[in-house]
C-alpha positions, 0 to 999 in steps of 0.5 A: 401567461405567468405560468408559461414563463414559469415553465419556460424558466424552470426548463432553462434552469433545470440543466443548471440544477442537475450537476448541483443536485448530483454533486450532493450525492458525492460520499463524505471523505470521512465515510468508509468506502463502499465495496461492491465485492461479494460478502465474505463469510464471518468465520473462514477456516484457515489451515495452519501448516507447521513444520520444524526446521533446522535452517533458515535463511535471513536476509538483512541490510545494515545501515548506520544512524545516518542511512549509510550502508555498512559494508564488510560485516562478517560472521562475528559482527552479527547475532541472531535470537529467537525468543531471546535465545542466541541462535548459531549461524551455520553459514554467513554470506555478504551478497554484493552482486544483487539484481538492480531494478530502476524506474523512470517517471517522466512528467509530459504534462503542460504544467511542467 
């Protein structure tokens, strides 16, 4: 009779033990993530394209220490160096009508 109640108790407790056992299989946050991607060869041949050019476009934004934009800079206000050698600026254009991209994020969850 005790064996029968033991089997019934085990069967009733088993569904509660399965999630606890499954939780033990969760990876540790300190472990490296496991990748399912196919293995890459150790050494891949990389082709390098080298060209000598005489003109390069350099796009930049200038801000002060407070993070405010500094407008109205001219060609004489900027220098470009390559390996600590000053380069000649062939042309200088301040772009003011650039495209603007905006995004809107809405939180519609019940917590707000």
